[in-house]
C-alpha distance (Angstrom), angle and dihedral (degrees) to the residues before:
residue distance angle dihedral
M1 . . .
K2 3.79 . .
V3 3.81 114.8 .
L4 3.78 128.2 -170.8
V5 3.83 113.6 -150.8
T6 3.77 120.9 -161.4
G7 3.78 124.0 -161.0
A8 3.81 89.3 33.0
A9 3.82 93.9 164.5
G10 3.82 94.3 61.1
Q11 3.77 125.3 93.3
L12 3.84 93.1 -99.8
G13 3.81 97.7 35.4
A14 3.78 92.0 50.6
L15 3.82 90.3 58.2
L16 3.77 98.2 47.6
P17 3.81 97.7 80.8
E18 3.82 90.0 58.8
A19 3.81 91.3 45.8
L20 3.81 88.5 50.8
A21 3.82 93.5 52.9
G22 3.80 108.5 150.6
H23 3.80 91.9 36.5
E24 3.78 129.9 84.5
V25 3.79 108.3 -103.2
V26 3.81 130.5 -165.6
A27 3.80 105.4 -169.3
L28 3.82 114.5 -169.4
A29 3.81 125.7 -173.6
R30 3.79 120.8 -157.8
D31 3.83 93.1 -90.0
R32 3.79 88.0 63.8
L33 3.82 99.9 34.0
D34 3.78 124.7 21.2
V35 3.79 102.9 -167.1
T36 3.82 90.7 -158.5
N37 3.81 88.4 68.1
L38 3.82 108.6 79.7
T39 3.81 93.5 -164.6
Q40 3.78 91.5 54.5
V41 3.79 91.8 47.2
R42 3.78 93.8 50.1
L43 3.79 92.6 47.1
A44 3.82 91.5 49.5
V45 3.79 93.3 51.4
Q46 3.79 93.0 43.3
S47 3.80 94.9 47.7
E48 3.81 99.3 40.7
R49 3.81 95.5 39.1
P50 3.84 94.5 -156.9
H51 3.80 123.7 -174.6
A52 3.83 89.0 -133.7
V53 3.78 142.6 2.2
V54 3.81 125.2 -138.3
N55 3.80 112.6 -159.9
A56 3.78 112.4 -150.5
A57 3.80 93.3 153.8
A58 3.78 116.0 111.8
Y59 3.79 147.5 143.1
N60 3.81 103.2 -110.2
R61 3.79 104.2 171.5
V62 3.79 96.0 113.9
D63 3.79 98.8 -178.4
D64 3.81 95.8 39.6
A65 3.79 88.8 55.7
E66 3.79 90.3 69.9
A67 3.81 90.9 63.1
D68 3.82 95.5 34.9
P69 3.82 108.3 34.7
E70 3.82 92.2 159.5
A71 3.82 90.6 63.5
A72 3.80 90.8 48.6
Y73 3.82 93.4 49.8
R74 3.79 92.0 45.8
G75 3.77 92.5 54.3
N76 3.80 100.1 35.1
A77 3.83 103.0 32.5
L78 3.81 110.9 17.6
G79 3.82 93.2 44.7
P80 3.82 94.8 51.9
R81 3.82 89.2 44.0
N82 3.80 90.7 55.4
L83 3.78 91.9 47.9
A84 3.80 90.9 47.8
L85 3.80 91.6 52.3
A86 3.82 93.6 48.3
T87 3.79 95.5 44.4
A88 3.80 92.3 45.9
D89 3.82 89.9 52.4
A90 3.81 88.7 52.2
G91 3.82 93.6 44.4
I92 3.79 93.4 -123.8
A93 3.80 136.2 128.9
L94 3.81 125.5 -93.8
V95 3.77 122.5 -155.6
H96 3.78 109.4 -161.1
V97 3.81 124.9 -173.0
S98 3.80 118.0 -141.6
S99 3.80 136.2 170.3
D100 3.82 147.0 -106.7
Y101 3.81 85.3 -123.8
V102 3.80 89.5 83.7
F103 3.84 84.9 80.3
D104 3.80 125.3 74.8
G105 3.81 95.1 -133.4
T106 3.80 97.5 -124.9
A107 3.82 95.6 116.4
T108 3.81 123.0 113.6
R109 3.81 94.8 -152.8
P110 3.82 133.4 42.7
Y111 3.82 115.0 -71.3
H112 3.82 116.3 -113.9
E113 3.80 130.1 -163.2
Y114 3.82 95.4 -89.3
D115 3.80 97.4 51.5
R116 3.78 113.6 113.0
P117 3.84 114.4 -103.3
S118 3.79 117.2 -129.3
P119 3.81 111.3 168.9
T120 3.79 120.7 -160.3
S121 3.82 99.7 -165.8
V122 3.80 136.8 55.5
Y123 3.80 88.5 -114.6
G124 3.80 92.1 53.5
A125 3.81 92.0 45.6
S126 3.81 91.3 50.8
K127 3.82 91.4 50.6
L128 3.80 90.7 50.6
A129 3.82 90.5 49.2
G130 3.81 88.2 54.4
E131 3.80 91.3 51.3
I132 3.80 91.4 51.4
A133 3.79 92.6 49.3
V134 3.80 92.8 51.0
R135 3.80 93.0 47.9
E136 3.80 93.7 47.0
L137 3.81 97.9 44.9
N138 3.80 105.7 38.2
P139 3.81 121.2 34.2
R140 3.82 89.2 -168.0
H141 3.79 92.9 72.8
F142 3.79 140.2 132.5
V143 3.79 111.9 -161.8
V144 3.80 106.5 -167.2
R145 3.80 121.8 -168.3
T146 3.77 116.5 -160.2
A147 3.81 136.5 162.4
W148 3.79 146.8 -142.9
V149 3.82 93.3 2.5
Y150 3.83 118.9 -166.7
A151 3.81 138.2 162.3
A152 3.79 137.5 -171.7
R153 3.80 88.8 -100.2
H154 3.82 129.9 46.7
R155 3.77 126.8 43.3
N156 3.80 113.9 -66.2
F157 3.80 142.5 138.2
P158 3.86 99.6 -73.9
H159 3.81 91.8 48.4
T160 3.82 90.7 48.4
M161 3.81 90.5 51.4
L162 3.81 90.5 51.4
E163 3.79 91.0 50.3
L164 3.80 90.9 50.1
A165 3.78 91.5 48.7
A166 3.81 89.6 57.1
S167 3.79 94.2 50.6
R168 3.83 107.2 34.9
P169 3.80 136.7 58.6
E170 3.81 89.8 -131.2
V171 3.81 136.9 5.3
R172 3.80 121.4 -134.5
V173 3.80 114.7 -151.7
V174 3.81 133.3 179.9
N175 3.79 112.5 -104.1
D176 3.82 101.7 -178.6
Q177 3.81 99.2 68.1
T178 3.81 114.8 83.5
G179 3.80 125.6 -171.1
S180 3.77 146.5 136.2
P181 3.82 114.8 -79.8
T182 3.80 107.6 -145.8
Y183 3.78 123.9 -158.5
A184 3.82 106.9 -141.2
P185 3.84 96.5 -137.0
H186 3.80 89.7 54.8
L187 3.82 90.4 49.4
A188 3.81 93.4 47.9
R189 3.78 92.3 53.5
A190 3.82 91.6 46.6
L191 3.80 91.1 52.2
V192 3.80 90.2 54.7
R193 3.82 90.5 49.3
L194 3.80 90.3 49.4
L195 3.80 93.9 49.1
A196 3.81 90.2 55.2
T197 3.84 92.3 56.9
G198 3.80 96.7 66.2
A199 3.82 86.4 -148.7
F200 3.79 98.8 135.7
G201 3.78 121.1 -155.8
T202 3.80 143.5 78.4
Y203 3.79 120.5 -39.9
H204 3.77 138.5 -179.4
L205 3.80 112.8 -139.6
A206 3.81 113.2 174.2
G207 3.78 138.9 129.0
A208 3.80 108.5 -68.6
G209 3.76 115.5 -105.3
G210 3.77 129.8 16.4
T211 3.76 139.8 -100.3
S212 3.80 141.6 162.3
W213 3.77 127.5 -102.7
Y214 3.79 88.1 -109.6
E215 3.80 93.8 52.0
L216 3.80 90.9 45.8
T217 3.79 90.0 53.6
C218 3.81 93.1 48.0
E219 3.83 90.1 51.3
L220 3.80 91.1 47.0
Y221 3.81 92.3 52.5
R222 3.80 92.8 44.0
R223 3.79 92.7 54.1
L224 3.80 93.8 47.2
G225 3.80 96.3 40.6
V226 3.80 94.2 -116.2
A227 3.82 109.9 164.9
T228 3.80 98.6 -166.0
P229 3.84 109.4 121.8
V230 3.82 116.9 -113.9
V231 3.81 116.3 -144.9
P232 3.83 119.7 -160.6
V233 3.82 115.4 -132.1
T234 3.79 135.0 175.6
T235 3.79 126.5 -110.3
A236 3.80 87.9 -113.4
E237 3.80 89.1 61.4
F238 3.79 90.4 51.8
P239 3.84 104.0 46.6
R240 3.79 116.7 -169.3
P241 3.85 130.6 -179.5
A242 3.84 93.4 -114.8
K243 3.78 122.8 57.8
R244 3.79 113.4 -124.2
P245 3.82 125.1 -150.0
A246 3.79 109.3 -101.3
Y247 3.80 90.2 -147.1
S248 3.79 122.6 19.7
V249 3.81 106.6 149.6
L250 3.80 108.8 156.4
T251 3.78 128.9 -143.7
S252 3.79 133.9 169.7
I253 3.79 133.1 -126.8
Q254 3.80 94.5 168.9
D255 3.79 126.1 123.8
P256 2.97 115.2 -102.6
R257 3.76 89.9 39.3
I258 3.77 110.6 -151.0
E259 3.76 112.5 -172.4
L260 3.78 128.2 -168.6
P261 3.82 122.3 -141.1
A262 3.80 118.0 -90.4
W263 3.79 113.6 -74.3
Q264 3.83 88.8 -114.3
E265 3.79 90.3 62.4
G266 3.77 91.7 53.8
L267 3.80 91.4 49.2
A268 3.79 90.8 48.8
D269 3.81 91.6 56.0
F270 3.78 90.8 44.9
C271 3.82 90.2 53.7
R272 3.80 92.4 48.2
R273 3.78 90.4 53.9
V274 3.80 93.7 45.1
A275 3.79 91.0 48.9
R276 3.82 91.6 51.7
S277 3.79 92.0 50.4
């Protein structure tokens, strides 16, 4: 199978070629394929003639989206729309990665694929708009919601917490936001498994279980022997431009049911890699 990967410079996109070992992969970063440009997208699909496209390109600056909604919608809605049009014309599958931020965070149990989205931020609304475009324009779609993605490389929450631990006497971390930390290598492999099923639809693929940012930081420091104290704080004490879901743990009830390892397993592998480096 030949697979075209967009957003190949990001922390998920950079891992997809390895996860797709055994297949022919064309991995394009933004400097080679801007998904917000329909002409570029159509030319890429027509010239490469892939059997499927995996879209790992996105606008991920959650707080900046509040001040610049056009940029968020271009990256998270227009880009997926362009890919859906081009892949539908070619009769091929599109795997599109979305977010737990499409939910409002008021649930008292994990969100599954058939729960009603209700985003509370511009970022979340733009991700939902991208989902809708993909579903409407290409029936051969996989819309995959994930959450709190991180990898051993690239800037992300665990790396930021390690930087803070090295520069501050204590680290204050929000303890009233709960989600599903997702290790990018686990997600990449799950996307490849999903693509092989041909069972089109919407899926939740995230680290199994749930935890808070505070608990995640405590576990990170424990595994790496970091002695810096971690102080739990509320979201109200840490105001940000974009509203975050208070609870956005993801689960799956889809068939086939593809489950990722527990979030602790992903963090353990992350810590092993960080320790070696």
